[in-house]
C-alpha positions as CSV (number, residue, x, y, z in Angstrom):
1,T,0.0,0.0,0.0
2,K,1.4,3.4,-0.9
3,H,1.5,5.8,1.9
4,E,2.4,9.5,2.2
5,I,5.4,10.5,4.3
6,I,4.5,13.5,6.4
7,D,6.3,15.9,8.7
8,G,5.9,15.0,12.4
9,K,7.8,14.3,15.5
10,I,7.7,12.0,18.6
11,L,8.2,14.6,21.3
12,S,8.3,12.7,24.6
13,I,8.5,9.3,26.2
14,N,7.1,8.9,29.7
15,N,7.2,12.7,30.0
16,H,10.9,12.8,29.1
17,K,11.3,15.3,26.3
18,L,13.3,14.0,23.4
19,S,15.9,16.4,21.9
20,E,18.1,15.1,19.2
21,E,18.4,11.7,20.8
22,N,16.6,9.0,19.0
23,K,17.3,6.1,21.4
24,I,15.9,5.8,24.9
25,T,15.8,3.1,27.5
26,I,12.7,2.8,29.6
27,T,12.5,1.2,33.0
28,D,8.9,2.2,33.9
29,E,6.2,-0.4,33.6
30,S,4.3,1.7,31.1
31,L,5.1,3.5,27.9
32,I,3.5,6.9,27.3
33,L,4.5,8.4,24.0
34,S,3.3,11.7,22.6
35,G,4.1,13.7,19.6
36,M,2.6,15.9,16.8
37,I,2.3,16.5,13.1
38,N,2.2,19.8,11.5
39,E,1.6,19.0,7.9
40,S,0.0,22.1,6.3
41,N,-2.2,20.2,3.9
42,M,-3.6,17.8,6.5
43,T,-6.7,19.0,8.3
44,N,-8.0,15.8,9.9
45,V,-6.7,12.4,11.1
46,D,-9.0,9.5,11.5
47,V,-6.6,7.3,13.6
48,F,-3.0,6.9,14.6
49,Y,-1.1,3.6,14.9
50,L,2.0,2.9,17.0
51,L,4.3,0.7,14.9
52,V,7.0,-1.5,16.5
53,D,9.5,-2.6,13.9
54,G,7.0,-1.8,11.3
55,I,4.1,-3.8,12.8
56,P,1.1,-2.1,14.3
57,L,0.9,-2.6,18.1
58,A,-1.6,0.0,19.3
59,K,-4.3,2.3,17.8
60,S,-5.2,5.7,19.1
61,N,-8.2,8.0,18.5
62,N,-6.8,10.3,21.3
63,I,-6.2,13.2,18.8
64,Q,-5.9,16.9,19.8
65,Y,-6.1,19.7,17.3
66,T,-4.3,23.0,18.0
67,E,-5.7,25.9,16.0
68,P,-3.4,27.5,13.6
69,N,-2.3,31.1,14.0
70,S,-0.2,33.6,12.0
71,T,3.1,31.9,13.0
72,S,2.1,28.2,12.9
73,D,0.0,25.7,10.9
74,L,-2.6,23.5,12.4
75,E,-0.9,21.0,14.9
76,I,-2.3,17.6,15.4
77,E,-1.2,15.9,18.6
78,F,-1.2,12.2,19.5
79,T,-0.7,10.2,22.6
80,F,-0.2,6.5,23.2
81,A,-0.2,4.7,26.6
82,I,0.7,1.0,26.7
83,L,2.2,-1.4,29.1
84,K,5.9,-2.0,28.5
85,N,5.3,-5.8,28.5
86,Y,3.5,-5.4,25.1
87,L,6.9,-4.5,23.6
88,P,9.2,-7.2,22.4
89,S,12.2,-7.4,24.7
90,G,15.4,-5.6,23.7
91,C,15.5,-2.6,21.4
92,N,12.7,-1.8,19.0
93,I,12.2,0.8,16.3
94,I,9.1,2.9,17.0
95,S,7.3,4.8,14.4
96,I,3.8,6.4,13.9
97,A,1.4,5.9,11.1
98,G,-2.2,6.7,10.5
99,L,-5.1,7.4,8.3
100,S,-6.3,10.7,7.0
101,N,-9.5,10.6,4.9
102,N,-8.8,6.8,4.5
103,N,-5.3,7.6,3.0
104,P,-2.4,6.0,4.9
105,F,0.5,8.1,6.1
106,I,3.7,7.6,8.1
107,I,5.5,10.2,10.1
108,N,9.1,10.9,9.0
109,N,10.5,10.4,12.6
110,V,11.4,7.2,14.3
111,I,12.9,6.4,17.7
112,E,14.5,3.3,19.2
113,I,13.2,2.2,22.6
114,C,15.0,-0.4,24.7
115,T,13.5,-2.2,27.6
């Protein structure tokens, strides 16, 4: 299936803000991941998926819209909360995908999470 690659970012893991690092080790029992997309031509998202090594693990309809203003486009924020035990042990590549008007997309940002 062809999908569009869009501009977005995973911003925090368990309330730890990610800077340029793209690898994080978690010791908590849960994984809370949040981020945003700010694609100017995207006005609505139907659903987000949390992918682990390219395989969908969780689905989220927890979508927040931040209204655009003169200095920024519409921001669409997402949050996932899952138990760490759902992740395969070791290190895994985490990415975010979704559907907008039934068109699949993937965010151009990945992180590696180790447990």
